[in-house]
C-alpha positions as CSV (number, residue, x, y, z in Angstrom):
1,M,70.5,44.6,124.3
2,F,70.4,41.8,126.8
3,Y,67.0,40.7,125.6
4,I,68.1,40.8,122.0
5,I,71.1,38.7,122.8
6,T,69.1,36.3,124.8
7,I,66.4,35.9,122.2
8,C,68.9,35.4,119.4
9,G,71.0,33.0,121.4
10,A,68.0,30.9,122.6
11,A,66.6,30.8,119.0
12,T,70.0,29.6,117.6
13,L,70.3,27.0,120.3
14,I,66.8,25.7,119.7
15,A,67.4,25.5,116.0
16,L,70.8,23.8,116.5
17,C,69.4,21.2,118.8
18,N,66.6,20.3,116.4
19,F,69.1,20.3,113.5
20,F,71.3,17.8,115.1
21,A,68.4,15.8,116.5
22,D,67.1,15.4,112.9
23,G,70.4,13.9,111.7
24,V,70.1,15.6,108.3
25,L,73.3,17.6,108.5
26,T,73.1,19.8,105.4
27,L,73.2,23.5,105.0
28,G,69.6,23.5,103.6
29,A,68.3,21.6,106.6
30,F,70.0,24.0,109.0
31,G,68.6,27.0,107.1
32,Y,65.1,25.5,107.2
33,M,65.4,24.8,111.0
34,M,66.5,28.4,111.5
35,L,63.6,29.7,109.4
36,I,60.9,27.9,111.4
37,T,62.5,28.8,114.7
38,F,62.6,32.4,113.6
39,A,58.9,32.0,112.6
40,G,58.2,30.8,116.1
41,V,59.9,33.8,117.7
42,V,58.0,36.2,115.4
43,A,54.8,34.3,116.3
44,V,55.3,34.6,120.1
45,I,56.2,38.3,119.8
46,A,53.0,38.8,117.8
47,V,51.0,37.1,120.5
48,D,52.6,39.3,123.1
49,G,51.9,42.4,121.1
50,I,48.3,41.5,120.5
51,L,47.7,40.8,124.1
52,A,49.4,44.1,125.2
53,F,47.1,45.9,122.7
54,V,44.0,44.1,124.2
55,A,45.1,45.0,127.7
56,R,45.4,48.6,126.8
57,R,41.8,48.7,125.5
58,M,40.4,47.6,128.9
59,P,38.7,50.2,131.1
60,E,41.2,52.6,132.8
61,K,39.4,52.4,136.1
62,W,40.5,48.8,136.5
63,F,44.1,49.9,136.5
64,S,43.8,53.0,138.8
65,P,46.7,53.7,141.2
66,E,44.8,52.1,144.1
67,A,43.3,49.2,142.2
68,K,43.1,46.2,144.6
69,L,44.1,43.7,141.8
70,F,47.5,45.3,141.7
71,T,48.2,45.5,145.4
72,V,51.5,43.9,146.4
73,A,51.6,42.0,149.7
74,K,54.6,42.6,152.0
75,W,55.7,38.9,151.6
76,E,55.7,39.3,147.9
77,H,57.7,42.5,148.0
78,K,60.3,40.8,150.3
79,L,60.5,37.9,147.9
80,Y,61.4,40.3,145.1
81,R,64.1,41.8,147.2
82,K,65.6,38.4,147.9
83,T,66.0,38.0,144.1
84,K,68.4,41.0,144.3
85,I,66.1,42.7,141.8
86,N,68.1,46.0,142.0
87,T,71.2,44.3,140.6
88,W,69.6,42.7,137.5
89,K,66.7,45.0,136.6
90,K,68.9,47.3,134.6
91,Y,69.2,44.5,132.0
92,V,65.4,44.5,131.4
93,P,64.3,46.9,128.7
94,E,61.7,49.6,129.5
95,L,59.1,49.8,126.7
96,G,57.5,53.1,127.5
97,C,58.2,54.2,123.9
98,F,55.1,52.2,122.9
99,T,52.8,54.0,125.3
100,G,54.4,57.5,125.4
101,F,55.2,57.2,129.1
102,H,58.6,56.0,130.2
103,K,59.0,54.2,133.6
104,D,62.8,54.0,133.7
105,K,62.9,56.8,136.2
106,M,60.6,59.3,138.0
107,R,60.6,62.6,136.3
108,E,58.0,64.4,138.5
109,P,58.1,62.7,142.0
110,D,56.2,65.6,143.7
111,S,53.2,65.4,141.4
112,S,50.3,63.1,142.4
113,E,49.0,63.3,138.8
114,Y,52.3,62.1,137.4
115,I,52.8,59.3,140.0
116,G,49.1,58.3,139.4
117,R,49.9,57.9,135.7
118,F,53.1,56.0,136.5
119,L,51.0,53.5,138.6
120,L,48.3,53.3,135.9
121,E,50.9,52.5,133.2
122,S,52.6,50.0,135.5
123,N,49.4,48.2,136.1
124,Y,48.6,48.0,132.4
125,G,52.2,46.7,131.9
126,V,51.7,44.0,134.6
127,L,48.6,42.6,132.9
128,G,50.1,42.8,129.4
129,H,53.3,41.0,130.5
130,V,51.4,38.3,132.5
131,L,49.0,37.6,129.6
132,G,51.9,37.4,127.2
133,A,53.9,35.1,129.5
134,F,51.1,32.5,129.9
135,L,49.3,32.8,126.6
136,G,52.5,32.8,124.7
137,F,52.2,29.0,125.0
138,L,49.4,29.2,122.4
139,I,52.1,29.1,119.7
140,M,52.3,25.3,120.5
141,L,49.1,25.1,118.5
142,L,51.0,25.9,115.3
143,P,52.0,22.5,114.0
144,F,54.8,23.6,111.7
145,L,56.7,24.8,114.8
146,R,57.0,21.3,116.2
147,P,55.0,21.8,119.4
148,L,57.4,20.2,121.8
149,A,60.8,20.7,120.1
150,I,60.5,24.3,118.9
151,A,57.4,26.0,120.2
152,L,57.7,24.9,123.8
153,P,61.3,26.1,124.3
154,I,60.4,29.4,122.6
155,A,57.3,29.8,124.9
156,I,59.4,29.1,128.0
157,V,62.0,31.7,127.0
158,N,59.1,34.1,126.3
159,F,57.6,33.3,129.7
160,V,60.8,34.2,131.6
161,L,61.5,37.3,129.6
162,S,57.8,38.5,130.1
163,M,57.8,37.8,133.8
164,L,61.0,39.7,134.6
165,P,59.5,43.2,133.8
166,T,56.4,42.1,135.7
167,L,58.5,41.5,138.8
168,I,60.1,44.9,138.5
169,L,56.8,46.7,138.1
170,R,55.3,44.8,141.0
171,Y,58.4,45.5,143.1
172,N,58.1,49.2,142.5
173,T,54.3,49.4,143.2
174,P,54.4,49.8,147.1
175,A,56.9,52.6,147.0
176,L,55.0,54.4,144.2
177,R,51.7,54.1,146.1
178,K,53.3,55.6,149.2
179,I,54.6,58.6,147.2
180,Y,51.2,58.9,145.5
181,R,49.3,59.1,148.8
182,R,51.8,61.5,150.3
183,N,51.6,63.8,147.3
184,L,47.8,63.7,147.4
185,L,47.8,64.7,151.1
186,R,50.2,67.5,150.6
187,E,48.3,68.8,147.6
188,E,45.0,68.7,149.6
189,R,46.7,70.7,152.4
190,E,48.1,73.2,150.0
191,A,44.6,73.6,148.4
192,L,43.0,74.1,151.8
193,G,45.7,76.6,152.7
194,E,45.0,78.6,149.6
195,K,41.3,78.7,150.3
196,E,41.9,79.9,153.8
197,D,44.2,82.7,152.5
198,K,41.4,83.8,150.2
């Protein structure tokens, strides 16, 4: 809900600023400004969606639970903690409905297979959100959006809203990896124990 309110509020503000800047204060002019602003929002959402789709088509091995590309340094993790991430992350929507795997909470914390999938989906999510955040600025190439007055503000809002889930996913990665490794060790010991019993 927070994201919907933010997107609608930002779009309305962008349209209003451009409406008053034009100086043609008619209902038709306002409607037109709202229309092209809405078109810009749809365009950036489309860019985000296409990039997320492209990211999901990349080889799964690049996004494995231990992939170096998605390692989070200690300083980075501390930085996220300083943003008080645990107080605001509840306002960021979890979009697991699009992949069939929800990441809002751990449902099988004792399973290495489950935590491995959790990390895999998180890594895919990080790449998708980062691509959307930066390449969302491509909407500035659409001239009908007024590159600086409409497209740029929309792209900036998209950048912020795309980076917030990225921070959450990155923040959760170190803890998930610890759980993943611990589960793997326990499962290996259990498998060895079963072999010895036989």
